[in-house]
KOLNU-373679 format. One record per residue (C-alpha): x, y, z. Coordinates in Angstrom, 3 decimals. Example, Ala and Ser with C-alpha at 12.3 -4.5 7.8 and 13.67 -1.06 7.14 Angstrom:
<sites>
@X=12.300 | Y=-4.500 | Z=7.800
@X=13.670 | Y=-1.060 | Z=7.140
</sites>
This chain:
<sites>
@X=9.850 | Y=-29.611 | Z=14.885
@X=12.767 | Y=-27.394 | Z=13.898
@X=14.192 | Y=-25.398 | Z=16.801
@X=13.987 | Y=-21.643 | Z=16.456
@X=17.416 | Y=-19.967 | Z=16.398
@X=17.811 | Y=-16.484 | Z=17.861
@X=21.227 | Y=-14.839 | Z=17.945
@X=21.474 | Y=-12.149 | Z=20.636
@X=25.223 | Y=-11.972 | Z=21.254
@X=26.192 | Y=-9.230 | Z=18.821
@X=28.584 | Y=-7.538 | Z=21.257
@X=30.714 | Y=-10.687 | Z=21.066
@X=30.685 | Y=-10.775 | Z=17.278
@X=28.321 | Y=-10.023 | Z=14.431
@X=27.330 | Y=-12.023 | Z=11.347
@X=28.753 | Y=-10.799 | Z=8.063
@X=26.647 | Y=-8.168 | Z=6.340
@X=25.400 | Y=-9.566 | Z=2.994
@X=27.139 | Y=-6.720 | Z=1.150
@X=30.376 | Y=-7.422 | Z=3.032
@X=30.144 | Y=-11.088 | Z=2.104
@X=29.574 | Y=-10.117 | Z=-1.518
@X=32.574 | Y=-7.771 | Z=-1.499
@X=34.789 | Y=-10.484 | Z=0.016
@X=33.771 | Y=-13.038 | Z=-2.596
@X=34.441 | Y=-10.573 | Z=-5.409
@X=37.869 | Y=-9.742 | Z=-3.970
@X=39.027 | Y=-13.335 | Z=-3.441
@X=40.760 | Y=-13.377 | Z=-6.813
@X=42.951 | Y=-10.453 | Z=-5.735
@X=46.011 | Y=-12.150 | Z=-4.267
@X=48.800 | Y=-9.662 | Z=-4.967
@X=50.998 | Y=-8.191 | Z=-2.261
@X=50.087 | Y=-4.492 | Z=-2.004
@X=53.776 | Y=-3.682 | Z=-1.505
@X=54.663 | Y=-5.150 | Z=-4.917
@X=55.083 | Y=-2.708 | Z=-7.794
@X=53.719 | Y=-4.955 | Z=-10.552
@X=50.116 | Y=-5.063 | Z=-11.752
@X=48.953 | Y=-7.675 | Z=-9.237
@X=50.390 | Y=-5.639 | Z=-6.378
@X=48.939 | Y=-2.391 | Z=-7.673
@X=45.501 | Y=-3.972 | Z=-7.902
@X=45.666 | Y=-5.018 | Z=-4.262
@X=47.056 | Y=-1.619 | Z=-3.230
@X=44.183 | Y=0.193 | Z=-4.942
@X=41.608 | Y=-1.829 | Z=-3.010
@X=43.506 | Y=-1.292 | Z=0.233
@X=43.636 | Y=2.473 | Z=-0.365
@X=39.919 | Y=2.566 | Z=-1.146
@X=39.104 | Y=0.792 | Z=2.121
@X=41.381 | Y=3.112 | Z=4.085
@X=39.541 | Y=6.080 | Z=2.629
@X=36.186 | Y=4.625 | Z=3.723
@X=37.371 | Y=3.886 | Z=7.258
@X=39.086 | Y=7.241 | Z=7.768
@X=36.109 | Y=9.149 | Z=6.378
@X=33.732 | Y=7.237 | Z=8.661
@X=35.478 | Y=8.509 | Z=11.809
@X=36.491 | Y=11.914 | Z=10.431
@X=40.200 | Y=11.117 | Z=10.110
@X=42.769 | Y=11.630 | Z=7.381
@X=43.834 | Y=8.527 | Z=5.478
@X=47.398 | Y=8.710 | Z=6.823
@X=46.024 | Y=8.611 | Z=10.398
@X=44.545 | Y=5.110 | Z=10.043
@X=46.702 | Y=2.044 | Z=10.708
@X=45.307 | Y=-1.381 | Z=9.845
@X=45.999 | Y=-4.033 | Z=12.500
@X=44.983 | Y=-7.612 | Z=13.220
@X=42.346 | Y=-6.833 | Z=15.857
@X=41.063 | Y=-4.339 | Z=18.377
@X=43.142 | Y=-6.120 | Z=21.015
@X=46.287 | Y=-5.554 | Z=18.979
@X=45.473 | Y=-1.877 | Z=18.544
@X=44.903 | Y=-1.415 | Z=22.282
@X=48.084 | Y=-3.277 | Z=23.180
@X=50.008 | Y=-1.180 | Z=20.656
@X=49.006 | Y=2.056 | Z=22.361
@X=49.656 | Y=0.887 | Z=25.903
@X=52.945 | Y=-0.820 | Z=25.049
@X=54.376 | Y=2.484 | Z=23.836
@X=54.614 | Y=3.584 | Z=27.441
@X=57.231 | Y=0.879 | Z=28.030
@X=59.379 | Y=1.757 | Z=25.012
@X=62.996 | Y=2.465 | Z=26.084
@X=64.230 | Y=3.381 | Z=22.601
@X=65.335 | Y=6.856 | Z=21.617
@X=65.126 | Y=5.989 | Z=17.935
@X=61.401 | Y=5.426 | Z=17.399
@X=59.697 | Y=7.775 | Z=19.837
@X=60.407 | Y=10.046 | Z=22.774
@X=58.214 | Y=8.455 | Z=25.423
@X=61.306 | Y=7.594 | Z=27.423
@X=61.722 | Y=11.307 | Z=28.134
@X=58.341 | Y=11.747 | Z=29.807
@X=56.902 | Y=10.481 | Z=33.042
@X=55.379 | Y=7.069 | Z=32.487
@X=52.104 | Y=7.075 | Z=34.358
@X=48.862 | Y=5.687 | Z=32.957
@X=45.245 | Y=6.245 | Z=33.909
@X=42.627 | Y=3.703 | Z=32.883
@X=39.460 | Y=2.291 | Z=34.467
@X=38.341 | Y=-0.776 | Z=36.360
@X=35.820 | Y=-1.681 | Z=33.653
@X=38.049 | Y=-1.818 | Z=30.582
@X=38.021 | Y=-4.722 | Z=28.145
@X=40.474 | Y=-7.449 | Z=29.237
@X=42.933 | Y=-6.524 | Z=26.469
@X=43.405 | Y=-3.093 | Z=28.069
@X=42.933 | Y=-4.195 | Z=31.660
@X=45.498 | Y=-7.011 | Z=31.441
@X=47.958 | Y=-4.960 | Z=29.378
@X=47.824 | Y=-2.207 | Z=32.003
@X=48.466 | Y=-4.697 | Z=34.807
@X=51.420 | Y=-6.087 | Z=32.864
@X=52.891 | Y=-2.592 | Z=32.496
@X=52.396 | Y=-2.025 | Z=36.216
@X=54.386 | Y=-5.187 | Z=36.892
@X=57.146 | Y=-3.775 | Z=34.694
@X=57.462 | Y=-0.687 | Z=36.864
@X=55.075 | Y=1.728 | Z=35.174
@X=52.616 | Y=3.459 | Z=37.483
@X=48.991 | Y=2.692 | Z=36.613
@X=45.908 | Y=4.230 | Z=38.207
@X=42.610 | Y=2.362 | Z=37.792
@X=39.639 | Y=4.713 | Z=38.058
@X=36.556 | Y=3.738 | Z=40.029
@X=33.100 | Y=3.899 | Z=38.452
@X=29.656 | Y=4.515 | Z=39.899
@X=26.773 | Y=2.032 | Z=39.972
@X=26.056 | Y=2.740 | Z=36.294
@X=29.638 | Y=2.363 | Z=35.119
@X=30.414 | Y=6.096 | Z=34.729
@X=33.984 | Y=6.980 | Z=35.699
@X=34.601 | Y=8.855 | Z=38.933
@X=35.246 | Y=12.340 | Z=37.582
@X=36.599 | Y=13.811 | Z=40.806
@X=39.069 | Y=10.960 | Z=41.242
@X=40.150 | Y=11.450 | Z=37.631
@X=40.723 | Y=15.178 | Z=38.154
@X=42.631 | Y=14.558 | Z=41.372
@X=45.041 | Y=12.116 | Z=39.727
@X=45.604 | Y=14.398 | Z=36.752
@X=46.228 | Y=17.408 | Z=38.993
@X=49.122 | Y=15.599 | Z=40.685
@X=50.911 | Y=15.605 | Z=37.324
@X=53.107 | Y=13.063 | Z=35.606
@X=50.380 | Y=11.308 | Z=33.618
@X=51.525 | Y=10.417 | Z=30.100
@X=48.541 | Y=8.419 | Z=28.836
@X=44.850 | Y=8.045 | Z=29.608
@X=42.982 | Y=5.053 | Z=28.157
@X=39.209 | Y=4.976 | Z=28.705
@X=36.763 | Y=2.936 | Z=26.653
@X=33.976 | Y=4.781 | Z=24.893
@X=31.228 | Y=2.191 | Z=25.395
@X=31.442 | Y=-0.778 | Z=27.723
@X=31.156 | Y=-4.178 | Z=26.095
@X=29.266 | Y=-5.774 | Z=29.000
@X=26.832 | Y=-3.139 | Z=30.263
@X=26.792 | Y=-0.720 | Z=27.320
@X=27.495 | Y=2.439 | Z=29.350
@X=28.822 | Y=5.319 | Z=27.223
@X=31.457 | Y=7.679 | Z=28.652
@X=31.772 | Y=11.399 | Z=27.883
@X=35.028 | Y=10.908 | Z=25.981
@X=35.199 | Y=14.476 | Z=24.708
@X=35.178 | Y=15.916 | Z=28.236
@X=37.577 | Y=13.290 | Z=29.594
@X=39.980 | Y=13.894 | Z=26.716
@X=39.883 | Y=17.653 | Z=27.265
@X=40.918 | Y=17.185 | Z=30.879
@X=43.757 | Y=14.844 | Z=29.916
@X=45.152 | Y=17.308 | Z=27.371
@X=44.826 | Y=20.138 | Z=29.881
@X=47.297 | Y=18.242 | Z=32.062
@X=49.640 | Y=17.249 | Z=29.239
@X=48.547 | Y=13.626 | Z=28.804
@X=47.748 | Y=11.782 | Z=25.591
@X=44.297 | Y=10.214 | Z=25.306
@X=43.294 | Y=6.826 | Z=23.877
@X=39.799 | Y=5.390 | Z=23.650
@X=38.847 | Y=1.814 | Z=22.926
@X=35.838 | Y=2.483 | Z=20.694
@X=35.373 | Y=-1.083 | Z=19.474
@X=31.817 | Y=-1.305 | Z=20.837
@X=30.934 | Y=2.270 | Z=19.883
@X=32.084 | Y=2.625 | Z=16.276
@X=29.191 | Y=1.925 | Z=13.941
@X=26.618 | Y=2.260 | Z=16.713
@X=26.928 | Y=5.936 | Z=17.640
@X=28.315 | Y=8.855 | Z=15.568
@X=32.056 | Y=9.370 | Z=16.072
@X=34.275 | Y=12.195 | Z=14.846
@X=37.863 | Y=12.028 | Z=16.057
@X=38.338 | Y=15.734 | Z=15.406
@X=35.401 | Y=16.665 | Z=17.604
@X=36.532 | Y=14.255 | Z=20.338
@X=40.146 | Y=15.410 | Z=19.866
@X=41.477 | Y=11.980 | Z=20.907
@X=45.058 | Y=10.990 | Z=20.088
@X=44.326 | Y=7.292 | Z=19.550
@X=41.116 | Y=5.397 | Z=18.796
@X=40.565 | Y=1.671 | Z=18.336
@X=37.952 | Y=-0.041 | Z=16.152
@X=37.292 | Y=-3.591 | Z=14.964
@X=35.537 | Y=-5.037 | Z=11.907
@X=33.753 | Y=-8.007 | Z=13.420
@X=31.676 | Y=-5.826 | Z=15.744
@X=30.116 | Y=-4.030 | Z=12.754
@X=29.237 | Y=-6.973 | Z=10.500
@X=32.699 | Y=-7.244 | Z=8.991
@X=35.212 | Y=-10.124 | Z=9.063
@X=37.235 | Y=-11.235 | Z=12.062
@X=40.974 | Y=-10.707 | Z=12.250
@X=41.062 | Y=-7.086 | Z=11.142
@X=40.893 | Y=-3.810 | Z=13.033
@X=42.207 | Y=-0.292 | Z=12.810
@X=43.981 | Y=2.195 | Z=15.026
@X=43.543 | Y=5.922 | Z=14.574
@X=46.727 | Y=7.846 | Z=15.368
@X=46.434 | Y=11.628 | Z=15.338
@X=48.887 | Y=13.233 | Z=12.961
@X=52.022 | Y=14.457 | Z=14.733
@X=51.704 | Y=12.049 | Z=17.672
@X=54.798 | Y=9.981 | Z=18.455
@X=54.327 | Y=6.343 | Z=17.603
@X=56.143 | Y=3.148 | Z=18.520
@X=55.194 | Y=-0.021 | Z=16.576
@X=54.195 | Y=-3.135 | Z=18.465
@X=55.096 | Y=-5.331 | Z=15.470
@X=58.335 | Y=-4.459 | Z=13.705
@X=60.092 | Y=-5.677 | Z=10.627
@X=58.599 | Y=-4.126 | Z=7.507
@X=57.572 | Y=-0.863 | Z=5.931
@X=53.874 | Y=-1.709 | Z=5.749
@X=51.418 | Y=0.851 | Z=7.121
@X=54.177 | Y=3.460 | Z=6.832
@X=56.331 | Y=1.509 | Z=9.250
@X=53.697 | Y=1.485 | Z=11.976
@X=52.631 | Y=-2.165 | Z=11.684
@X=54.896 | Y=-4.701 | Z=10.007
@X=53.506 | Y=-7.693 | Z=8.146
@X=51.841 | Y=-8.089 | Z=4.756
@X=48.427 | Y=-6.473 | Z=4.979
@X=45.304 | Y=-8.601 | Z=5.266
@X=43.880 | Y=-7.181 | Z=2.047
@X=40.732 | Y=-9.309 | Z=2.079
@X=39.986 | Y=-8.378 | Z=5.686
@X=40.664 | Y=-4.707 | Z=5.007
@X=38.270 | Y=-4.775 | Z=2.047
@X=35.656 | Y=-6.294 | Z=4.346
@X=36.221 | Y=-3.603 | Z=6.964
@X=35.894 | Y=-0.906 | Z=4.322
@X=32.614 | Y=-2.318 | Z=3.086
@X=31.351 | Y=-2.742 | Z=6.658
@X=31.822 | Y=0.943 | Z=7.515
@X=30.290 | Y=1.893 | Z=4.166
@X=27.153 | Y=-0.036 | Z=5.129
@X=27.200 | Y=1.459 | Z=8.629
@X=27.037 | Y=4.905 | Z=7.050
@X=23.777 | Y=3.887 | Z=5.390
@X=22.186 | Y=1.838 | Z=8.144
@X=23.458 | Y=3.004 | Z=11.542
@X=20.907 | Y=5.716 | Z=12.281
@X=17.858 | Y=3.645 | Z=11.363
@X=19.183 | Y=0.609 | Z=13.195
@X=19.682 | Y=2.571 | Z=16.417
@X=16.029 | Y=3.666 | Z=16.453
@X=14.847 | Y=0.109 | Z=15.818
@X=17.069 | Y=-1.404 | Z=18.511
@X=15.999 | Y=1.190 | Z=21.077
@X=12.409 | Y=0.105 | Z=20.478
@X=13.349 | Y=-3.568 | Z=20.897
@X=15.415 | Y=-2.799 | Z=23.992
@X=12.492 | Y=-1.028 | Z=25.644
@X=10.209 | Y=-3.959 | Z=24.782
@X=12.681 | Y=-6.460 | Z=26.223
@X=13.304 | Y=-4.586 | Z=29.478
@X=9.589 | Y=-4.091 | Z=30.087
@X=8.918 | Y=-7.755 | Z=29.348
@X=11.600 | Y=-8.936 | Z=31.764
@X=10.569 | Y=-6.537 | Z=34.521
@X=6.903 | Y=-7.519 | Z=34.197
@X=7.386 | Y=-11.277 | Z=34.166
@X=10.424 | Y=-11.979 | Z=36.362
@X=10.857 | Y=-10.850 | Z=40.003
@X=14.146 | Y=-10.163 | Z=41.788
@X=16.135 | Y=-8.683 | Z=38.923
@X=18.414 | Y=-5.727 | Z=38.405
@X=19.316 | Y=-4.020 | Z=35.145
@X=22.974 | Y=-3.075 | Z=34.894
@X=24.461 | Y=-0.107 | Z=33.056
@X=23.352 | Y=3.468 | Z=32.597
@X=19.611 | Y=3.837 | Z=31.932
@X=20.145 | Y=6.544 | Z=29.290
@X=23.807 | Y=6.862 | Z=28.287
@X=23.943 | Y=3.330 | Z=26.971
@X=24.242 | Y=1.495 | Z=23.660
@X=20.892 | Y=0.903 | Z=21.995
@X=21.486 | Y=-2.809 | Z=21.548
@X=22.860 | Y=-3.778 | Z=24.964
@X=20.789 | Y=-5.107 | Z=27.862
@X=22.582 | Y=-6.500 | Z=30.920
@X=20.408 | Y=-7.917 | Z=33.664
@X=21.088 | Y=-9.820 | Z=36.890
@X=18.747 | Y=-12.542 | Z=38.108
@X=19.095 | Y=-13.199 | Z=41.821
@X=19.066 | Y=-16.880 | Z=42.698
@X=20.181 | Y=-18.009 | Z=39.222
@X=23.679 | Y=-18.598 | Z=37.853
@X=24.505 | Y=-16.844 | Z=34.601
@X=26.125 | Y=-19.933 | Z=33.098
@X=23.016 | Y=-22.012 | Z=33.825
@X=20.767 | Y=-19.344 | Z=32.292
@X=22.947 | Y=-19.240 | Z=29.186
@X=22.858 | Y=-23.021 | Z=28.737
@X=19.100 | Y=-23.324 | Z=29.260
@X=18.468 | Y=-20.490 | Z=26.794
@X=20.813 | Y=-22.175 | Z=24.343
@X=18.672 | Y=-25.324 | Z=24.536
@X=15.755 | Y=-23.122 | Z=23.483
@X=17.778 | Y=-21.856 | Z=20.498
@X=18.624 | Y=-18.476 | Z=22.064
@X=22.247 | Y=-17.329 | Z=22.115
@X=23.240 | Y=-14.750 | Z=24.732
@X=26.319 | Y=-14.136 | Z=26.885
@X=27.360 | Y=-13.868 | Z=30.503
@X=29.672 | Y=-10.946 | Z=29.687
@X=32.741 | Y=-10.400 | Z=27.556
@X=33.441 | Y=-13.178 | Z=25.049
@X=37.157 | Y=-12.691 | Z=25.742
@X=36.725 | Y=-13.735 | Z=29.355
@X=33.872 | Y=-16.230 | Z=29.042
@X=36.185 | Y=-19.123 | Z=29.889
@X=36.693 | Y=-17.719 | Z=33.375
@X=34.532 | Y=-18.744 | Z=36.317
@X=35.280 | Y=-15.465 | Z=38.088
@X=32.417 | Y=-12.952 | Z=38.354
@X=32.437 | Y=-10.042 | Z=35.915
@X=35.089 | Y=-7.475 | Z=36.875
@X=32.869 | Y=-4.842 | Z=35.278
@X=29.882 | Y=-5.570 | Z=37.506
@X=32.054 | Y=-5.888 | Z=40.601
@X=33.489 | Y=-2.444 | Z=39.813
@X=29.970 | Y=-0.984 | Z=39.769
@X=29.440 | Y=-2.215 | Z=43.312
@X=27.520 | Y=-5.375 | Z=42.476
@X=27.909 | Y=-8.285 | Z=44.859
@X=29.287 | Y=-11.636 | Z=43.751
@X=25.798 | Y=-13.174 | Z=43.543
@X=24.521 | Y=-10.366 | Z=41.347
@X=27.585 | Y=-10.532 | Z=39.118
@X=27.397 | Y=-14.321 | Z=38.763
@X=23.720 | Y=-14.127 | Z=37.893
@X=24.056 | Y=-11.637 | Z=35.050
@X=23.206 | Y=-12.117 | Z=31.395
@X=24.095 | Y=-9.820 | Z=28.499
@X=21.648 | Y=-9.623 | Z=25.624
@X=23.102 | Y=-7.724 | Z=22.667
@X=20.903 | Y=-6.960 | Z=19.683
@X=21.954 | Y=-6.408 | Z=16.082
@X=20.802 | Y=-5.630 | Z=12.547
@X=19.224 | Y=-9.080 | Z=12.114
@X=17.279 | Y=-8.948 | Z=15.387
@X=13.509 | Y=-8.913 | Z=14.905
@X=10.597 | Y=-8.045 | Z=17.154
@X=9.582 | Y=-11.723 | Z=17.008
@X=13.025 | Y=-12.635 | Z=18.422
@X=12.484 | Y=-10.314 | Z=21.382
@X=8.982 | Y=-11.630 | Z=22.034
@X=10.292 | Y=-15.203 | Z=21.914
@X=12.987 | Y=-14.364 | Z=24.479
@X=10.413 | Y=-12.665 | Z=26.727
@X=8.273 | Y=-15.815 | Z=26.533
@X=11.150 | Y=-18.213 | Z=27.273
@X=13.030 | Y=-16.196 | Z=29.914
@X=10.553 | Y=-16.559 | Z=32.842
@X=10.339 | Y=-20.343 | Z=32.395
@X=14.117 | Y=-20.695 | Z=32.371
@X=14.666 | Y=-18.501 | Z=35.422
@X=11.873 | Y=-20.196 | Z=37.358
@X=13.319 | Y=-23.642 | Z=36.582
@X=16.800 | Y=-22.631 | Z=37.757
@X=15.514 | Y=-20.935 | Z=40.887
@X=13.496 | Y=-24.003 | Z=41.842
@X=16.712 | Y=-26.022 | Z=41.774
@X=18.515 | Y=-23.437 | Z=43.899
@X=18.308 | Y=-24.129 | Z=47.612
@X=19.735 | Y=-20.678 | Z=48.301
@X=17.067 | Y=-18.709 | Z=46.422
@X=14.510 | Y=-17.199 | Z=48.720
@X=16.721 | Y=-17.527 | Z=51.784
@X=19.063 | Y=-14.628 | Z=51.090
@X=18.414 | Y=-10.962 | Z=51.636
@X=17.885 | Y=-9.557 | Z=48.188
</sites>
């Protein structure tokens, strides 16, 4: 009997949208360098410009405010690395106080970059969060009021627990105290409406492979008039903001992905909210000793993070995988680590709770039958693991 396959790890990466795949196949014959002035180059440049228009329009930006990069991680590192720039020729960050505010639940590419900057002598403040993953507003205000903050970087939606921050309000406070504001919106773009003008952010990061586009391509929004220091130097591509011949095929895929998000995002959100409610009720009804992580309301429609006391997350993942169900224990970028989730620890979860967590992330291909299958399999898997655990039932839960 053929094993049923259910993919529920869309926060890690998404399958290509059929229309994106079609656009990529059609564009494979376009091999010209968009910087070349001949016909082959102009053909590539036209497709690149069309994609830039789609991406910028999708987030409410101007075309000259969108910089194509190799990934969301590159975009985030670009923004944070500017705080360490000593040059007087590319930007004026060396003339301002170099203090950064970020949070304890950021994606590893921001979290690790911030720690690296701290080791290089730049002051970094890591904001606490509450049990739902919402940043400590009073702590944030207190740090800003002391002055000297040059950059605030706070993710819009958390990749592990799905909690959504009030970026507009946080950005307003940063600007009030003279700081620039960056948001890692990789998990939010294409899932919730975003308008950079309404948010008034200075930098915003997005990535194609989280919205049914190809891997290896992302974009960084840079508000017009904001000083900018390239992470990758050497060429005039992207108006001197990101050297290296553009990944035209990837950019075309990103453009098509946001085009399809424009058509499908609203309907998909309603469908996933229905599936999410079904899944949470099914888990709560059939499995004891659990805890749902993340904000109960201000949360992505497709993200469910739950801790199972007395069961290791890695064991749960592997047993579900044997049943054809693909989920995650947290961020794909840190899945090789045996350490408990830094996100859950920041919310006040104990090590046992953090180690026993599973992230289920739904997507456009998720069906109600997939959710019902998971609800049917989950209790059997958890019960099997708990029976093998000598510790389960002996600890105070």
